[in-house]
C-alpha positions in Angstrom: -0.3 0.6 37.4 -2.4 0.7 40.6 -0.4 1.2 43.7 -1.5 0.0 47.2 0.3 1.2 50.3 0.2 -0.7 53.5 1.4 1.2 56.6 2.2 -1.5 59.2 2.5 -0.6 62.9 3.9 -3.3 65.3 2.5 -2.6 68.8 3.1 -3.8 72.3 1.0 -2.1 75.1 0.6 1.2 73.1 -2.9 2.3 74.0 -1.5 5.7 75.0 0.6 6.4 71.9 -1.4 4.7 69.2 -4.1 7.3 68.8 -1.6 10.0 67.9 0.2 7.7 65.5 -3.0 6.7 63.7 -4.5 10.2 63.6 -1.4 11.6 62.0 -1.2 9.1 59.2 -1.6 10.5 55.7 -4.9 9.9 53.9 -3.5 10.6 50.5 0.0 10.4 49.0 1.4 11.3 45.5 1.8 8.2 43.4 -0.3 6.0 45.7 -3.9 5.0 44.7 -4.9 3.3 48.0 -3.6 3.4 51.6 -4.4 0.7 54.2 -3.3 0.6 57.8 -2.2 -2.6 59.5 -1.8 -2.9 63.3 0.1 -5.9 64.6 -0.8 -6.3 68.4 2.2 -8.3 69.7 0.4 -9.8 72.7 -0.5 -6.6 74.5 -1.9 -6.7 78.0 -3.5 -3.3 77.7 -6.3 -2.0 75.4 -4.2 -1.6 72.3 -6.4 -3.9 70.3 -9.6 -2.2 71.4 -8.1 1.3 70.7 -7.1 0.3 67.1 -10.7 -1.0 66.5 -12.3 2.1 67.9 -10.1 4.3 65.7 -11.4 2.4 62.5 -8.3 0.3 61.7 -9.7 -2.6 59.5 -6.6 -4.6 59.4 -5.5 -6.0 62.8 -3.3 -9.0 63.7 -3.5 -10.0 67.4 -1.0 -12.5 68.9 -2.3 -14.2 72.0 1.1 -13.8 73.6 4.2 -11.7 72.9 6.3 -13.1 70.1 8.8 -10.2 69.7 9.3 -7.4 67.2 10.9 -9.5 64.6 8.0 -11.9 64.5 5.5 -9.0 64.3 7.4 -7.3 61.5 7.7 -10.5 59.5 4.0 -11.4 59.9 3.0 -7.9 59.0 5.0 -8.0 55.7 3.4 -11.3 54.7 -0.1 -10.1 55.7 0.4 -6.9 53.6 1.6 -8.8 50.6 -1.3 -11.2 50.9 -3.8 -8.3 50.8 -2.4 -6.7 47.7 0.4 -4.3 48.9 2.6 -2.9 46.2 4.5 -0.9 48.8 4.9 -1.2 52.6 6.0 1.3 55.1 6.9 0.3 58.6 6.7 2.7 61.5 6.7 2.4 65.2 3.8 2.7 67.6 5.6 4.9 70.0 5.3 7.9 67.7 9.0 8.6 67.4 8.7 8.8 63.6 6.6 11.7 62.2 3.9 10.1 60.2 3.6 13.1 57.8 7.1 12.2 56.5 6.0 8.9 55.1 5.6 10.7 51.8 9.3 11.5 52.0 10.2 7.8 52.0 8.0 7.1 49.0 9.1 10.2 47.1 12.7 9.0 47.4 11.7 5.5 46.4 10.0 6.6 43.2 12.6 9.2 42.3 15.6 6.8 42.9 13.9 3.6 41.7 14.9 2.2 45.1 13.7 -1.1 46.5 14.2 0.1 50.2 14.3 3.6 51.7 15.5 4.1 55.2 14.4 7.1 57.3 17.7 8.6 58.5 17.2 10.2 61.9 20.7 11.6 61.9 21.5 9.6 65.0 24.8 11.3 65.7 22.9 14.6 66.4 19.9 13.3 68.4 20.3 15.2 71.6 18.2 12.9 73.8 20.6 10.0 73.1 23.6 10.1 75.5 27.1 10.6 73.9 27.9 7.0 74.1 24.7 5.9 72.3 25.2 8.6 69.6 28.7 7.2 69.1 27.5 3.6 69.0 24.7 4.4 66.5 27.1 6.2 64.1 29.7 3.4 64.4 27.2 0.7 64.0 25.8 2.3 60.8 29.3 2.6 59.4 30.2 -1.0 60.3 26.8 -2.1 58.6 27.6 0.0 55.6 31.1 -1.6 55.2 29.7 -5.1 55.6 26.8 -4.6 53.3 28.7 -2.6 50.7 25.9 -0.1 50.7 25.8 3.5 52.3 23.5 3.1 55.3 23.2 6.2 57.6 20.9 4.9 60.3 21.0 1.1 60.4 18.7 0.8 63.4 15.9 3.0 62.1 12.6 1.2 61.9 11.1 3.9 59.7 11.4 2.2 56.3 9.6 1.8 52.9 9.8 -1.4 50.9 8.6 -2.4 47.5 6.5 -5.7 47.5 9.4 -7.5 45.8 11.9 -6.4 48.5 9.5 -7.3 51.3 9.0 -10.7 49.9 12.8 -11.5 50.1 13.0 -10.8 53.8 13.2 -13.7 56.1 14.1 -12.7 59.8 15.6 -15.5 61.9 16.6 -13.6 65.0 14.0 -13.0 67.8 15.1 -9.5 68.7 15.0 -7.1 65.8 14.7 -7.0 62.1 16.6 -3.8 61.3 20.2 -5.2 60.9 19.5 -8.7 59.6 17.0 -7.5 56.9 19.7 -5.0 55.6 22.3 -7.7 55.3 19.9 -9.9 53.5 18.6 -7.3 51.1 22.1 -6.0 50.3 23.5 -9.4 49.5 20.5 -10.1 47.3 21.4 -7.0 45.3 18.3 -4.8 46.2 18.7 -1.1 45.9 18.9 0.7 49.3 18.6 4.4 49.8 18.4 6.9 52.7 16.3 10.1 53.2 16.7 12.4 56.1 13.8 12.6 58.5 13.2 14.2 61.9 12.4 12.4 65.1 9.6 13.1 67.7 10.6 13.2 71.3 10.7 9.7 72.9 7.5 8.8 74.9 9.0 5.9 76.8 12.4 4.0 77.1 13.1 1.4 74.6 11.6 -2.0 75.3 14.1 -3.9 73.1 17.2 -3.2 75.1 17.4 -2.4 78.8 20.9 -1.0 78.7 23.6 0.1 76.3 25.6 -3.0 77.1 22.7 -5.2 76.1 22.1 -3.0 73.0 25.8 -3.6 72.0 25.7 -7.3 72.7 22.4 -8.2 70.9 22.9 -5.9 68.0 26.5 -7.0 67.6 25.5 -10.6 67.6 22.7 -10.2 65.1 25.0 -8.3 62.7 27.9 -10.8 63.1 25.6 -13.8 62.6 23.9 -12.2 59.6 27.3 -11.4 58.0 28.6 -14.9 58.6 25.5 -16.4 56.9 25.9 -14.4 53.8 29.8 -13.9 53.6 31.4 -16.9 55.3 34.3 -17.0 52.8 35.2 -13.4 53.6 34.9 -13.8 57.4 36.6 -17.1 57.9 39.0 -16.6 55.1 40.2 -13.4 56.8 40.6 -15.2 60.1 42.5 -18.0 58.4 44.9 -15.6 56.7 45.5 -13.8 60.0 46.4 -17.1 61.7 48.5 -18.3 58.8 50.5 -15.0 58.9 50.9 -15.4 62.7 52.2 -19.0 62.1 54.7 -17.9 59.6 55.9 -15.2 62.0 56.4 -17.8 64.6 58.6 -19.9 62.3 60.8 -16.8 61.5 63.3 -17.1 64.3 64.0 -20.7 63.5 64.3 -20.0 59.8 66.7 -17.1 60.3 69.0 -19.2 62.6 68.8 -22.1 60.2 70.0 -20.0 57.3 72.9 -18.8 59.5 73.8 -22.6 60.1 72.1 -23.0 63.6 69.5 -25.7 63.4 68.8 -26.1 67.1 66.4 -24.3 69.5 63.2 -22.4 69.0 61.1 -25.5 69.9 58.3 -23.3 71.4 58.1 -21.2 68.2 58.0 -24.2 66.1 55.2 -25.7 68.1 53.2 -22.4 68.2 53.8 -21.9 64.4 52.6 -25.4 63.6 49.5 -25.1 65.7 48.6 -21.7 64.1 49.1 -23.0 60.5 46.9 -26.0 61.4 44.2 -23.8 62.8 44.5 -21.6 59.7 43.8 -24.6 57.5 40.9 -25.7 59.6 39.4 -22.2 59.4 39.9 -22.3 55.6 37.9 -25.5 55.5 35.2 -23.9 57.5 35.2 -21.0 55.1 34.6 -23.4 52.1 32.0 -25.3 54.0 30.3 -22.1 55.0 30.3 -20.9 51.4 28.6 -24.1 50.3 25.9 -23.5 53.0 25.6 -19.8 51.9 24.8 -20.9 48.3 22.1 -23.3 49.6 20.8 -20.5 51.8 20.6 -18.1 48.8 18.8 -20.7 46.7 16.3 -21.4 49.5 15.6 -17.7 50.1 15.1 -17.2 46.4 12.8 -20.1 46.2 10.8 -18.8 49.2 10.7 -15.4 47.5 9.4 -16.9 44.2 6.8 -18.8 46.1 5.6 -15.6 47.8 5.6 -13.9 44.3 3.5 -16.6 42.9 1.2 -16.9 46.0 0.6 -13.1 46.2 0.5 -12.4 42.6 3.5 -9.9 42.7 5.2 -8.4 39.7 9.0 -8.7 40.1 11.2 -5.8 39.0 13.2 -6.9 36.0 16.2 -4.6 37.2 16.6 -7.1 40.1 17.0 -10.0 37.7 19.8 -8.1 36.0 21.5 -7.4 39.3 21.2 -11.0 40.4 22.6 -12.2 37.0 25.8 -10.2 37.8 26.5 -12.0 41.1 
């Protein structure tokens, strides 16, 4: 089987860093017959587009205005699939990921028969991150692993390899970042996700996605929460319903104990609180069932969109994924 790797690089005002990224990209890789480079210029106001052209990049997408990293990533995937990609590697234009380690991602993918391989920067030991950021990176990865049911060591790493089929299943809806939402989507669609340890180059500039640690926590937390609610509403709202129901029963306890002892008066506040909590629990349970129906429709829609891409781009699905989906 012929293999065609697309290395996609979303860019925003990266005329200074782009040359070092492009010049360090591998020219040949084991198991890959052809390598193409795609630069997505996300509305840059500097000479990013011109630099890419001068350095011989044949595949360039240029947005007239900034649309955000998620949009650049999504468009890059679809462009790569439309131009015959069997594998796609995403890397950043700020040169934080060593391009010579792209081979590690693909080697792990081929060896483990994985659909997605994440470059693990070992975020808990990155010295240039302050202690709070290191803690949040590790905590976020553990929470993501727990929610997805998959071991994920660096959930915010953008250094990733995808098979064409996995890439065709990704549909990002938030405007900020693709890293967390794509993991939730792929894990719930039963794609195989693996990790491989990589190094990290020194940062060349501050992050443009998040201006502060507080903003980082708020935006990433909301993206992860929304993604999880989309794909596991029964678990999420069912858990909240169970908690409120138990609180309601606990509120009834003083009245019930006194009633059993022959005292049937008093505890009006407890009865009111317990009744309200039980009603709220039942309402949340209704939301859980409604959300589960919407989840089913969402999965059907995503699979239809994926099948449409498979047909449009002439992809060859992995039969292992059909077996995994049949076990849902």
